Residue frames relative to the residue before (quaternion, step in Angstrom):
aa qw qx qy qz dx dy dz
X 1.0000 0.0000 0.0000 0.0000 0.00 0.00 0.00
X 0.6469 0.5394 -0.3264 0.4291 3.60 0.96 -0.87
X 0.6391 0.5193 -0.3319 0.4602 3.61 1.00 -0.78
X 0.6453 0.5131 -0.3170 0.4690 3.57 1.02 -0.78
X 0.6373 0.5177 -0.3247 0.4694 3.61 1.00 -0.80
X 0.6380 0.5310 -0.3213 0.4558 3.59 1.01 -0.84
X 0.6490 0.5034 -0.3113 0.4780 3.57 1.00 -0.83
X 0.6409 0.5214 -0.3227 0.4619 3.59 1.01 -0.77
X 0.6490 0.5056 -0.3163 0.4723 3.59 0.95 -0.84
X 0.6462 0.5107 -0.3236 0.4658 3.60 0.93 -0.87
X 0.6496 0.5149 -0.3174 0.4606 3.59 0.96 -0.83
X 0.6477 0.5100 -0.3169 0.4691 3.60 0.97 -0.82
X 0.6439 0.5087 -0.3184 0.4747 3.58 0.97 -0.85
X 0.6444 0.5204 -0.3212 0.4591 3.60 0.95 -0.86
X 0.6688 0.4959 -0.2977 0.4671 3.59 0.90 -0.91
X 0.6595 0.4996 -0.3102 0.4681 3.59 0.94 -0.86
X 0.6343 0.5254 -0.3242 0.4653 3.58 1.03 -0.76
X 0.6549 0.5027 -0.3116 0.4705 3.57 0.92 -0.86
X 0.6500 0.5102 -0.3145 0.4671 3.59 0.97 -0.80
X 0.6543 0.5053 -0.3099 0.4696 3.59 0.95 -0.85
X 0.6465 0.5065 -0.3193 0.4728 3.60 0.98 -0.79
X 0.6322 0.5312 -0.3272 0.4594 3.57 0.98 -0.83
X 0.6689 0.4945 -0.2961 0.4694 3.59 0.92 -0.93
X 0.6545 0.5112 -0.3157 0.4590 3.60 0.95 -0.85
X 0.6575 0.4963 -0.3156 0.4710 3.59 0.94 -0.83
X 0.6311 0.5297 -0.3313 0.4598 3.57 1.02 -0.78
X 0.6487 0.5107 -0.3148 0.4683 3.60 0.97 -0.86
X 0.6465 0.5093 -0.3205 0.4690 3.58 0.98 -0.81
X 0.6423 0.5058 -0.3244 0.4759 3.60 1.00 -0.77
X 0.6461 0.5236 -0.3177 0.4555 3.59 0.97 -0.86
X 0.6742 0.4839 -0.2889 0.4774 3.57 0.95 -0.91
X 0.6695 0.5082 -0.3035 0.4486 3.59 0.87 -0.93
X 0.6432 0.5403 -0.3271 0.4328 3.60 1.02 -0.70
X 0.7696 0.3509 -0.1889 0.4990 3.59 1.06 -0.68
X 0.5176 0.6675 -0.4043 0.3508 3.57 1.26 0.01
X 0.0166 0.8169 -0.5750 0.0425 3.57 -0.71 1.08
X 0.7330 0.3645 -0.2306 0.5260 3.60 1.23 -0.21
X 0.7540 -0.3359 0.2803 0.4900 3.54 -1.29 -0.24
X 0.4666 -0.6943 0.4592 0.2988 3.59 -0.82 0.90
X 0.1762 -0.7418 0.6370 0.1137 3.53 -1.26 0.58
X 0.7004 -0.4275 0.3272 0.4686 3.56 -1.24 0.03
X 0.6374 0.5398 -0.3285 0.4410 3.58 1.03 -0.74
X 0.5983 0.5768 -0.3732 0.4123 3.61 1.14 -0.50
X 0.6396 0.4871 -0.3297 0.4949 3.59 1.28 -0.15
X 0.7106 -0.3685 0.2513 0.5442 3.58 1.21 0.25
X 0.8109 -0.2013 0.1911 0.5152 3.53 -0.95 -0.91
X 0.5450 -0.6089 0.4695 0.3342 3.58 -1.07 0.80
X 0.4582 -0.6653 0.5064 0.3017 3.60 -0.95 0.78
X 0.1323 -0.7793 0.6094 0.0617 3.56 -1.18 0.63
X 0.3704 -0.7219 0.5432 0.2161 3.56 -0.89 0.96
X 0.2156 -0.8032 0.5468 0.0967 3.56 -0.65 1.15
X 0.8076 -0.1235 0.1391 0.5596 3.57 0.88 -0.94
X 0.1244 -0.7121 0.6804 0.1204 3.49 -1.37 0.43
X 0.1044 0.8036 -0.5750 0.1127 3.56 -0.75 1.03
X 0.4508 0.6585 -0.5233 0.2989 3.52 -1.29 0.37
X 0.3908 -0.6970 0.5536 0.2346 3.51 -1.36 -0.02
X 0.8519 0.0728 -0.0701 0.5139 3.55 -0.99 0.89
X 0.8242 -0.1931 0.1694 0.5047 3.55 -0.84 -1.01
X 0.6211 0.5458 -0.3422 0.4464 3.59 1.25 -0.06
X 0.1771 0.8046 -0.5409 0.1692 3.55 0.72 1.09
X 0.1204 -0.7527 0.6438 0.0660 3.51 -1.23 0.69
X 0.1457 -0.7768 0.6064 0.0870 3.56 -1.14 0.62
X 0.2378 -0.7370 0.6171 0.1399 3.55 -1.04 0.88
X 0.0154 -0.7841 0.6191 -0.0404 3.54 -0.75 1.14
X 0.1726 -0.7814 0.5945 0.0791 3.54 -0.86 1.00
X 0.0079 0.7640 -0.6449 0.0192 3.54 -0.98 0.92
X 0.7940 -0.0379 -0.0408 0.6054 3.52 -0.35 1.27
X 0.7720 -0.2821 0.2407 0.5162 3.55 -0.72 -1.08
X 0.5937 0.5871 -0.3564 0.4193 3.58 1.28 -0.04
X 0.2031 -0.7604 0.6084 0.1018 3.53 -1.07 0.83
X 0.0991 -0.7873 0.6082 0.0212 3.56 -0.81 1.08
X 0.1537 -0.7599 0.6245 0.0943 3.56 -1.07 0.78
X 0.1432 -0.7912 0.5935 0.0340 3.54 -0.68 1.20
X 0.1939 -0.7665 0.6040 0.1002 3.55 -1.08 0.77
X 0.5432 -0.6254 0.4481 0.3361 3.56 -0.89 0.96
X 0.7784 0.3146 -0.2533 0.4806 3.55 -0.93 0.97
X 0.7213 0.3409 -0.2303 0.5572 3.60 1.28 -0.15
X 0.4450 -0.7277 0.4588 0.2488 3.58 -0.77 1.01
X 0.7683 0.3591 -0.1896 0.4948 3.59 0.86 -0.93
X 0.5790 -0.5643 0.4431 0.3872 3.59 -1.16 0.52
X 0.6325 -0.5385 0.3976 0.3897 3.55 -1.18 0.57
X 0.8423 0.1758 -0.1595 0.4840 3.55 -0.88 1.02
X 0.6390 0.5286 -0.3307 0.4505 3.61 1.23 0.12
X 0.1640 -0.7270 0.6547 0.1264 3.50 -1.33 0.51
X 0.3942 -0.7041 0.5414 0.2360 3.54 -1.05 0.79
X 0.0182 0.7891 -0.6127 0.0414 3.57 -0.77 1.04
X 0.6150 -0.5630 0.3894 0.3914 3.61 -1.10 0.53
X 0.6556 0.5190 -0.3164 0.4479 3.60 1.08 -0.68
X 0.8077 0.1011 -0.0199 0.5804 3.59 1.07 -0.68
X 0.0369 -0.8272 0.5606 0.0089 3.60 0.40 1.16
X 0.2092 -0.7655 0.5975 0.1154 3.56 -1.10 0.72
X 0.5850 -0.5437 0.4519 0.3974 3.54 -1.26 0.35
X 0.2698 -0.7451 0.5920 0.1469 3.55 -1.08 0.85
X 0.4609 -0.6691 0.5132 0.2765 3.54 -1.07 0.77
X 0.1762 -0.7780 0.5987 0.0720 3.54 -0.83 1.08
X 0.7977 -0.0994 0.0945 0.5873 3.57 0.98 -0.87
X 0.0684 -0.7859 0.6143 0.0185 3.54 -1.20 0.61
X 0.0330 -0.7852 0.6182 -0.0144 3.54 -0.77 1.10
X 0.7282 -0.4091 0.2994 0.4613 3.58 -1.27 -0.17
X 0.8003 0.2860 -0.1390 0.5084 3.61 1.12 -0.52
X 0.8060 0.2326 -0.1007 0.5348 3.62 1.12 -0.51
X 0.1860 -0.7353 0.6396 0.1249 3.50 -1.34 0.43
X 0.1890 -0.7606 0.6117 0.1074 3.57 -1.03 0.86
X 0.0592 -0.8079 0.5857 -0.0253 3.54 -0.79 1.12
X 0.0801 -0.7749 0.6246 0.0545 3.55 -1.25 0.49
X 0.0577 0.7771 -0.6241 0.0572 3.55 -1.04 0.83
X 0.8403 -0.1414 0.0377 0.5220 3.53 -0.60 1.23
X 0.7648 -0.3914 0.1907 0.4749 3.57 0.88 0.99
X 0.6038 0.5178 -0.3678 0.4818 3.58 1.24 0.04
X 0.1368 -0.8093 0.5696 0.0443 3.57 -0.60 1.18
X 0.0649 -0.7832 0.6183 0.0076 3.54 -1.07 0.85
X 0.1113 -0.7312 0.6637 0.1116 3.52 -1.22 0.58
X 0.0646 -0.7918 0.6073 -0.0089 3.55 -0.66 1.17
X 0.0686 -0.8160 0.5739 0.0040 3.57 -0.82 0.99
X 0.5546 -0.5923 0.4700 0.3475 3.52 -1.22 0.57
X 0.7596 0.1592 -0.0861 0.6247 3.55 1.09 -0.77
X 0.3670 -0.7773 0.4578 0.2270 3.63 -0.15 1.23
X 0.6174 0.5567 -0.3662 0.4180 3.65 1.05 -0.54
X 0.5370 0.6350 -0.4116 0.3728 3.62 1.21 -0.30
X 0.5687 0.5838 -0.3818 0.4357 3.60 1.23 -0.30
X 0.7276 0.4153 -0.2424 0.4893 3.57 1.03 -0.75
X 0.5306 -0.6550 0.3941 0.3662 3.58 1.28 -0.04
X 0.4946 0.6591 -0.4310 0.3676 3.62 1.21 0.21
């Protein structure tokens, strides 16, 4: 019975993944069809949001949510853990990571996301 349950869970995950990819591609097509100016972060769908920064010393990790997707970035690595950058589905690359902020770049669009937005102004 346990093997059958495992197969069912894998099938559900596969179906949910396919549905999420379909929705993401549709959103990209919708955005690309109406885009006439310089792209912004919003032109890739939902604005990314920094959820957390955690770790010790130089081993910092950042959780960034974009839409329904959760990305985990590790200091010293450009791509989120487990992701590959492809022309069909480009992802934000990690440029910098501090105790309070993360700097991302995607196709020339740079973002700085902070846990405390006032940390950008030095307050």
